[in-house]
C-alpha positions as CSV (number, residue, x, y, z in Angstrom):
1,M,0.0,0.0,0.0
2,M,1.4,3.4,-1.0
3,G,2.2,5.4,2.1
4,D,2.4,2.3,4.3
5,Y,6.1,2.0,5.0
6,S,6.0,-0.5,7.8
7,G,6.2,-3.5,5.4
8,H,4.3,-5.7,7.9
9,G,1.1,-3.7,8.3
10,A,0.4,-0.1,9.1
11,A,0.2,0.5,12.8
12,P,2.9,-0.6,15.2
13,S,1.6,-2.7,18.1
14,A,2.6,-1.5,21.5
15,G,4.3,-4.7,22.4
16,A,6.5,-4.7,19.2
17,R,8.8,-1.9,20.3
18,P,12.1,-3.5,21.2
19,A,13.6,-2.7,24.6
20,T,17.3,-1.9,24.8
21,S,19.2,-5.2,24.9
22,T,21.6,-5.8,27.7
23,G,22.3,-8.8,29.9
24,T,18.6,-9.2,30.9
25,L,16.2,-10.7,28.3
26,P,12.7,-9.1,28.1
27,P,9.8,-11.3,29.2
28,S,8.7,-12.2,25.7
29,I,12.0,-14.0,25.0
30,A,13.0,-15.0,28.5
31,G,14.3,-18.5,28.6
32,L,15.5,-18.5,25.0
33,P,19.2,-18.7,24.1
34,T,21.1,-15.5,24.0
35,A,22.9,-14.3,20.8
36,D,26.1,-15.8,22.3
37,F,24.7,-19.1,21.0
38,F,28.0,-21.1,21.5
39,D,28.5,-19.6,25.0
40,F,31.9,-18.1,24.4
41,E,31.4,-16.0,27.5
42,S,31.9,-19.1,29.6
43,L,35.6,-19.0,28.6
44,L,36.0,-16.0,30.9
45,S,37.0,-16.5,34.6
46,V,34.3,-16.2,37.2
47,Q,35.7,-12.8,38.2
48,E,35.6,-11.6,34.6
49,Q,32.0,-12.8,34.1
50,R,31.0,-10.9,37.2
51,K,32.8,-7.7,36.0
52,L,31.1,-8.1,32.6
53,N,27.7,-8.3,34.3
54,E,28.6,-5.2,36.3
55,L,29.2,-3.4,33.0
56,R,25.9,-4.7,31.7
57,A,24.0,-3.3,34.7
58,F,25.7,0.1,34.1
59,L,24.8,0.1,30.4
60,E,21.2,-0.9,31.2
61,S,20.7,1.9,33.7
62,E,22.9,4.7,32.5
63,I,23.2,4.3,28.7
64,A,20.4,2.4,27.2
65,P,17.5,4.7,28.2
66,Y,19.2,7.7,26.7
67,A,21.4,6.6,23.9
68,G,18.8,7.3,21.2
69,Q,18.3,10.8,22.4
70,W,22.0,11.5,22.5
71,W,22.4,10.1,18.9
72,E,19.5,12.1,17.5
73,K,20.8,15.4,19.1
74,A,24.4,14.6,18.2
75,E,25.4,15.3,21.8
76,F,28.0,13.5,23.9
77,P,27.0,12.8,27.5
78,E,30.1,14.0,29.4
79,H,28.3,13.7,32.7
80,I,28.5,9.9,32.6
81,L,32.3,9.9,32.6
82,P,32.8,9.7,36.4
83,K,30.4,6.7,36.5
84,L,32.1,5.0,33.6
85,A,35.5,5.6,35.2
86,A,34.2,4.0,38.4
87,L,34.0,0.7,36.6
88,R,37.8,0.6,36.3
89,L,37.8,-0.9,32.9
90,S,40.5,1.4,31.3
91,A,43.0,-0.7,29.3
92,P,41.7,-4.1,30.8
93,A,44.8,-6.1,29.7
94,Q,47.0,-3.6,31.7
95,R,44.8,-4.4,34.7
96,G,45.4,-8.2,34.5
97,Y,42.2,-9.1,32.5
98,T,42.4,-11.4,29.5
99,H,42.2,-10.1,25.9
100,L,38.9,-12.0,25.5
101,F,37.4,-10.0,28.4
102,A,38.7,-6.8,26.9
103,G,37.1,-7.7,23.6
104,L,33.8,-8.6,25.2
105,V,33.8,-5.3,27.0
106,I,33.8,-3.5,23.7
107,A,31.2,-5.9,22.2
108,E,28.8,-5.3,25.1
109,M,29.2,-1.6,25.0
110,T,28.6,-1.6,21.3
111,R,25.6,-3.9,21.8
112,V,23.9,-1.0,23.7
113,D,25.5,2.0,22.1
114,T,28.1,2.1,19.4
115,S,29.1,5.7,20.0
116,I,29.9,5.1,23.7
117,A,32.0,2.1,22.7
118,T,33.8,4.3,20.2
119,F,34.6,7.0,22.7
120,F,35.9,4.3,25.1
121,M,38.1,2.8,22.4
122,V,39.6,6.1,21.2
123,H,40.4,7.2,24.8
124,H,41.4,3.9,26.4
125,D,42.6,1.7,23.6
126,L,44.5,4.4,21.7
127,F,45.4,7.3,24.0
128,V,45.8,5.5,27.3
129,E,47.4,2.4,25.8
130,S,49.9,4.6,23.9
131,L,50.9,6.1,27.3
132,Y,51.5,2.6,28.6
133,D,53.4,1.4,25.5
134,F,55.4,4.4,24.4
135,G,55.3,7.0,27.2
136,S,58.4,7.8,29.2
137,D,58.3,7.3,32.9
138,A,57.9,11.1,33.3
139,Q,55.1,11.2,30.8
140,Q,53.3,8.3,32.5
141,D,53.7,10.0,35.8
142,R,52.3,13.2,34.4
143,Y,49.3,11.9,32.4
144,L,48.5,8.2,33.0
145,D,46.5,8.4,36.3
146,D,44.2,11.2,35.2
147,A,43.6,9.6,31.8
148,S,43.0,6.1,33.2
149,N,40.4,7.5,35.5
150,L,38.8,9.8,32.9
151,R,39.6,13.0,34.8
152,T,41.2,14.0,31.5
153,T,40.2,12.7,28.0
154,G,42.3,11.9,25.0
155,A,42.1,11.7,21.2
156,F,44.2,10.0,18.5
157,A,45.0,12.5,15.8
158,L,46.4,10.6,12.8
159,T,44.0,10.9,9.8
160,E,44.2,14.0,7.6
161,P,41.8,15.8,5.3
162,D,43.6,14.4,2.2
163,H,45.1,11.3,3.6
164,G,43.3,8.4,5.2
165,S,44.3,4.9,4.0
166,D,47.6,6.4,2.7
167,V,48.5,8.6,5.7
168,A,51.7,6.5,6.3
169,G,53.3,7.9,3.2
170,G,51.2,11.0,2.6
171,M,51.2,12.7,6.0
172,Q,51.4,16.5,5.5
173,T,51.3,17.7,9.1
174,T,54.9,18.7,10.0
175,A,57.0,19.3,13.1
176,R,60.1,21.5,13.2
177,K,62.4,21.3,16.1
178,V,63.6,24.6,17.6
179,Q,66.6,24.8,19.9
180,R,66.2,26.9,23.0
181,A,68.1,27.3,26.2
182,E,67.0,25.3,29.2
183,S,66.7,28.6,31.2
184,D,64.1,29.7,28.6
185,G,62.1,26.4,28.8
186,G,64.2,24.1,26.7
187,N,63.8,22.8,23.1
188,Y,60.4,22.7,21.5
189,W,58.6,21.8,18.3
190,V,56.5,23.9,16.0
191,I,53.6,21.9,14.4
192,N,51.6,22.9,11.3
193,G,49.0,20.9,9.5
194,A,45.4,19.6,9.8
195,K,43.7,16.5,11.0
196,R,40.2,15.1,10.3
197,W,37.8,12.6,11.7
198,I,39.3,12.9,15.1
199,G,37.0,11.1,17.6
200,N,36.6,13.0,20.9
201,G,38.4,15.9,19.1
202,T,36.0,18.7,20.1
203,F,36.2,18.2,23.8
204,C,39.4,16.2,24.6
205,D,42.0,17.6,26.9
206,Y,45.0,16.0,25.0
207,M,45.7,14.5,21.6
208,L,48.2,11.9,20.6
209,L,49.2,13.8,17.4
210,W,51.3,12.5,14.6
211,A,53.5,14.7,12.5
212,K,56.4,14.4,10.0
213,D,59.8,15.7,11.1
214,E,60.8,18.5,8.7
215,A,64.5,17.6,9.2
216,D,64.5,13.9,8.1
217,G,60.9,12.9,7.2
218,S,60.5,10.5,10.1
219,V,57.1,10.3,11.7
220,L,56.9,11.4,15.3
221,A,54.1,11.6,17.9
222,F,53.4,14.2,20.5
223,I,51.1,14.6,23.5
224,V,49.4,17.9,22.6
225,D,47.3,20.0,25.0
226,A,44.2,20.6,22.9
227,T,43.9,24.1,24.2
228,L,47.3,25.4,23.1
229,P,47.4,28.6,21.0
230,G,47.2,27.9,17.3
231,I,44.8,25.0,17.6
232,T,41.3,25.3,16.0
233,R,38.8,22.6,16.5
234,S,35.4,22.3,14.8
235,R,32.8,19.5,14.9
236,I,32.1,17.5,11.7
237,E,28.4,18.0,11.1
238,N,25.7,16.1,9.2
239,K,26.9,12.5,10.0
240,I,24.5,9.6,9.5
241,A,26.5,7.3,11.8
242,L,28.1,7.6,15.3
243,R,26.3,10.9,15.8
244,T,27.0,10.9,19.5
245,V,30.8,10.7,18.8
246,Q,32.3,14.2,18.5
247,N,34.5,13.9,15.4
248,A,36.5,17.0,14.7
249,D,38.4,18.8,12.0
250,I,41.6,20.1,13.7
251,V,43.9,22.8,12.3
252,L,47.3,23.5,13.8
253,R,49.1,26.8,13.0
254,D,52.5,27.3,14.5
255,V,51.6,25.3,17.6
256,E,54.5,25.0,20.1
257,V,54.9,21.7,21.9
258,A,57.7,21.1,24.4
259,E,60.3,18.4,23.7
260,A,59.1,16.8,26.9
261,D,55.8,16.1,25.2
262,R,57.3,14.2,22.3
263,F,56.5,10.6,22.7
264,A,59.7,9.0,23.9
265,G,59.0,5.5,22.4
266,I,58.0,6.5,18.9
267,S,60.6,7.2,16.2
268,S,58.8,6.1,13.0
269,F,55.4,5.2,11.6
270,A,56.2,1.6,12.0
271,D,55.8,2.2,15.8
272,T,52.1,2.8,15.2
273,N,51.6,-0.9,14.1
274,H,51.1,-2.1,17.6
275,L,48.6,0.5,18.4
276,L,46.7,0.2,15.2
277,R,46.7,-3.6,15.4
278,G,45.1,-3.3,18.9
279,S,42.5,-0.8,17.8
280,R,41.7,-2.8,14.7
281,I,41.0,-5.8,16.9
282,M,38.6,-3.7,19.0
283,V,36.8,-2.4,16.0
284,A,36.3,-6.0,14.9
285,W,34.8,-6.7,18.3
286,Q,32.5,-3.7,17.7
287,A,31.3,-5.6,14.5
288,V,30.5,-8.5,16.8
289,G,28.6,-6.3,19.2
290,Q,26.7,-4.6,16.4
291,Q,25.5,-8.0,15.3
292,L,24.5,-9.0,18.8
293,A,22.4,-5.8,19.0
294,A,20.8,-6.4,15.6
295,F,19.8,-10.0,16.6
296,D,18.5,-8.9,20.0
297,V,16.3,-6.2,18.5
298,A,15.1,-8.3,15.5
299,R,14.3,-11.4,17.5
300,Q,12.3,-9.5,20.1
301,Y,10.4,-7.6,17.4
302,A,9.7,-10.8,15.5
303,V,8.3,-12.6,18.6
304,E,6.1,-9.7,19.7
305,R,4.9,-8.2,16.4
306,L,1.6,-9.7,15.2
307,Q,0.7,-9.9,11.5
308,F,-2.0,-12.0,9.9
309,G,-3.0,-13.0,13.3
310,K,0.3,-14.5,14.4
311,P,3.8,-13.4,15.5
312,L,6.2,-12.6,12.7
313,A,8.5,-15.2,14.2
314,K,6.1,-17.9,13.1
315,F,6.8,-17.2,9.4
316,Q,9.6,-19.4,7.9
317,L,11.3,-16.5,6.1
318,I,11.6,-14.5,9.3
319,Q,13.1,-17.5,11.1
320,Q,15.6,-17.9,8.2
321,H,16.7,-14.3,8.5
322,L,17.2,-14.7,12.3
323,V,19.2,-17.9,11.8
324,D,21.4,-16.2,9.2
325,M,22.0,-13.3,11.5
326,L,22.8,-15.6,14.4
327,G,25.2,-17.6,12.2
328,N,27.0,-14.5,11.2
329,A,27.3,-13.3,14.8
330,V,28.6,-16.6,16.1
331,A,31.1,-17.1,13.3
332,S,32.4,-13.5,13.9
333,M,32.6,-14.1,17.6
334,G,34.5,-17.4,17.1
335,M,37.1,-15.7,14.9
336,M,37.5,-12.9,17.5
337,V,37.9,-15.5,20.4
338,R,40.8,-17.0,18.4
339,I,42.3,-13.5,17.9
340,A,42.1,-13.0,21.7
341,Q,43.8,-16.3,22.3
342,L,46.7,-15.3,20.0
343,Q,47.0,-11.9,21.8
344,E,47.7,-13.8,25.0
345,G,51.0,-14.8,23.5
346,I,52.4,-11.3,23.3
347,S,55.7,-10.9,25.2
348,T,58.3,-8.1,25.4
349,D,62.0,-8.8,25.4
350,A,64.8,-7.0,27.3
351,H,65.1,-4.4,24.5
352,G,61.4,-3.5,24.6
353,V,60.6,-5.4,21.3
354,R,57.2,-7.1,21.3
355,H,56.9,-10.7,20.0
356,G,53.9,-12.9,19.4
357,G,50.3,-12.1,19.2
358,A,48.0,-11.9,16.2
359,D,49.9,-10.5,13.2
360,M,48.6,-7.6,11.1
361,A,47.3,-9.8,8.4
362,Q,45.3,-12.0,10.8
363,V,43.9,-8.9,12.4
364,A,43.0,-7.4,9.0
365,L,41.2,-10.6,8.0
366,A,39.2,-10.5,11.3
367,K,38.2,-6.9,10.8
368,A,37.3,-7.4,7.2
369,Y,35.3,-10.6,7.7
370,C,33.5,-9.5,10.9
371,S,32.5,-6.1,9.4
372,A,31.2,-7.8,6.2
373,R,29.1,-10.2,8.2
374,M,27.9,-7.3,10.3
375,R,26.7,-5.5,7.2
376,E,24.7,-8.5,6.2
377,T,23.4,-9.0,9.7
378,V,22.1,-5.4,10.2
379,A,20.5,-5.4,6.8
380,L,18.6,-8.6,7.6
381,G,17.6,-7.1,10.9
382,R,16.4,-3.9,9.3
383,S,14.3,-5.9,6.8
384,I,12.6,-7.9,9.6
385,L,11.4,-4.6,11.1
386,G,10.1,-3.4,7.8
387,G,9.4,0.4,7.8
388,N,9.8,0.5,11.5
389,G,13.5,-0.4,10.8
390,I,14.1,3.1,9.4
391,V,13.0,5.0,12.5
392,T,15.3,5.3,15.6
393,D,12.3,4.6,17.9
394,Y,12.9,0.9,17.3
395,R,16.8,1.1,17.6
396,M,17.4,-0.9,14.4
397,A,17.8,2.2,12.3
398,K,20.5,3.5,14.6
399,I,22.2,0.0,14.6
400,F,22.0,-0.1,10.8
401,A,23.5,3.4,10.4
402,D,26.3,3.0,12.9
403,A,27.4,-0.2,11.2
404,E,28.6,1.8,8.2
405,A,31.2,3.6,10.4
406,I,32.4,0.3,11.8
407,Y,32.7,-1.0,8.2
408,T,35.0,1.9,7.2
409,Y,37.2,3.0,10.1
410,E,40.4,1.3,11.3
411,G,41.0,0.2,7.7
412,S,38.2,0.0,5.2
413,Y,37.0,-3.5,4.1
414,E,39.0,-3.1,0.8
415,I,42.3,-2.0,2.5
416,N,42.1,-4.8,5.1
417,S,41.4,-7.3,2.3
418,L,44.5,-6.1,0.4
419,I,46.6,-6.5,3.5
420,V,45.5,-10.1,3.7
421,G,46.0,-10.6,0.0
422,R,49.6,-9.4,0.3
423,A,50.2,-11.8,3.1
424,V,48.9,-14.8,1.2
425,T,50.4,-14.0,-2.3
426,G,53.6,-12.2,-1.4
427,V,52.6,-9.4,-3.8
428,S,51.2,-6.0,-2.7
429,A,48.3,-4.6,-4.7
430,I,48.0,-1.5,-2.4
431,A,50.7,0.6,-4.1
């Protein structure tokens, strides 16, 4: 019928509106298996399972009821940061948790709100982890405690307006070293350039900013106070995904950064591989969480929504869609569980060189595969909700839109595929 966009009848029934999915199943599907159909969560220790349930309770009370409003208004809820910090989940592996637990933290956050999970990853998995991995003792003493406890917030400023996938070789932001007497404050760097798509960029206190040394072309990293003179920050508007995340365009004009704030452990772009590998893993876990969310919402809707006198779930095609969604989610989660197991093998030798863990090609395959399955899964979920799948009241529209950001960032599907292709053929098709 023209004008009837629901696809399964005109008026939404009151019981068909999906509740936000967390650790507690709504009454209509209580007793049914969860989206973790193979029970990967049971691989966690009892302590980790309890901590994950603590996170779920926080998400259910503090995030789920409001996430849609924040998304529609494109507002970030800075007021929740103290409560989020109180969970003490910053850089879980640094706190003695397993890599599987760390991944499931991101999956569960994403399951409720992709934007909050993205904020968490940018701050903790990029900014805080970089302090652990590359900061000097003095830098860790100065920044780490406040950052770990969200008294200060951080961003990761790598991507540029004209350079995304090729930023390694095309970086245009520059740093020039200036000699100055210690009595006058010591040596400093003058940074010029621009960064784009910087998550948390509008409100962060500090940025981990990457720039090319004018003297020798090497890539360096700096801890930059985001309020320094010469820095202009503006929010990227009109996004259709991750609207709660405050992505920024950042312009730097003759910004002076002290030598003490140059990252001590970074001397080339190759040093980013450890950080980018870790963040790519977490984005793949986001793809898992997005599929769990889509399944949660679609299944509840199918069970509660009545058409032709019976629940949608009673139709064979709807059950097929749900099974395909579940299969994609379980396959993706299984791949990520193996990645987490590989990450447990990371060790550092006496020279500070890391060994073991999932290599970049394995991580690229995981990100490419999981994000592709995610795209299929959210599309099937949107289809099950018919026209109600394109309004944010039913959550699926938000899940569907946010999936597009996951599909693209931390290496697009195509770039990650080419990384794997290079590994299995010995020939690079990237450049």
